[in-house]
C-alpha positions in Angstrom: -31.3 75.7 -31.2 -32.2 72.6 -33.1 -30.9 74.1 -36.3 -27.6 75.1 -34.6 -27.2 71.5 -33.4 -27.8 70.2 -36.9 -25.3 72.6 -38.4 -22.6 71.6 -35.9 -23.2 67.9 -36.7 -23.0 68.4 -40.5 -19.3 67.6 -40.8 -20.0 64.1 -39.5 -22.0 63.5 -42.7 -24.7 61.8 -40.7 -26.7 59.0 -42.2 -29.4 59.7 -39.5 -29.9 62.5 -37.0 -32.7 62.7 -34.4 -33.0 65.8 -32.2 -35.7 65.9 -29.5 -36.3 68.9 -27.3 -37.3 67.8 -23.8 -37.2 71.3 -22.3 -40.8 72.3 -22.8 -39.8 74.8 -25.4 -37.0 76.7 -23.6 -34.3 74.8 -25.6 -32.0 73.8 -22.8 -32.5 70.0 -22.7 -32.1 67.9 -25.9 -31.7 64.2 -26.8 -29.4 63.9 -29.8 -29.0 60.7 -31.8 -26.5 60.6 -34.6 -25.6 57.7 -37.0 -22.4 58.3 -38.9 -19.7 56.2 -40.5 -17.3 58.5 -38.7 -18.1 56.6 -35.6 -17.2 53.2 -37.1 -14.7 51.4 -34.9 -15.1 53.9 -32.0 -16.3 53.0 -28.6 -19.7 54.4 -27.3 -17.8 56.6 -24.8 -15.6 58.0 -27.6 -18.8 58.7 -29.7 -20.4 60.5 -26.8 -17.3 62.6 -26.2 -17.0 63.5 -29.8 -20.6 64.7 -30.0 -20.3 66.6 -26.7 -17.1 68.4 -27.8 -18.7 69.2 -31.2 -21.7 70.8 -29.5 -19.8 72.6 -26.7 -20.1 76.1 -28.3 -23.8 75.6 -29.0 -24.4 74.5 -25.4 -22.3 77.4 -23.9 -24.0 80.0 -26.0 -27.4 78.8 -24.8 -26.9 79.3 -21.1 
């Protein structure tokens, strides 16, 4: 799951990515932090929306 998240975020050309699994190993709850120049000038809400939309398929395939 972590690898799938990293793959989906690659187009952002992240300067830093941190993915932490809080699901006790089942892979259903993650904290994802991404630093990318793609986010420059965007509000925090827009950044969150972009990451959520980017990860939609990964999340849907997991449940």
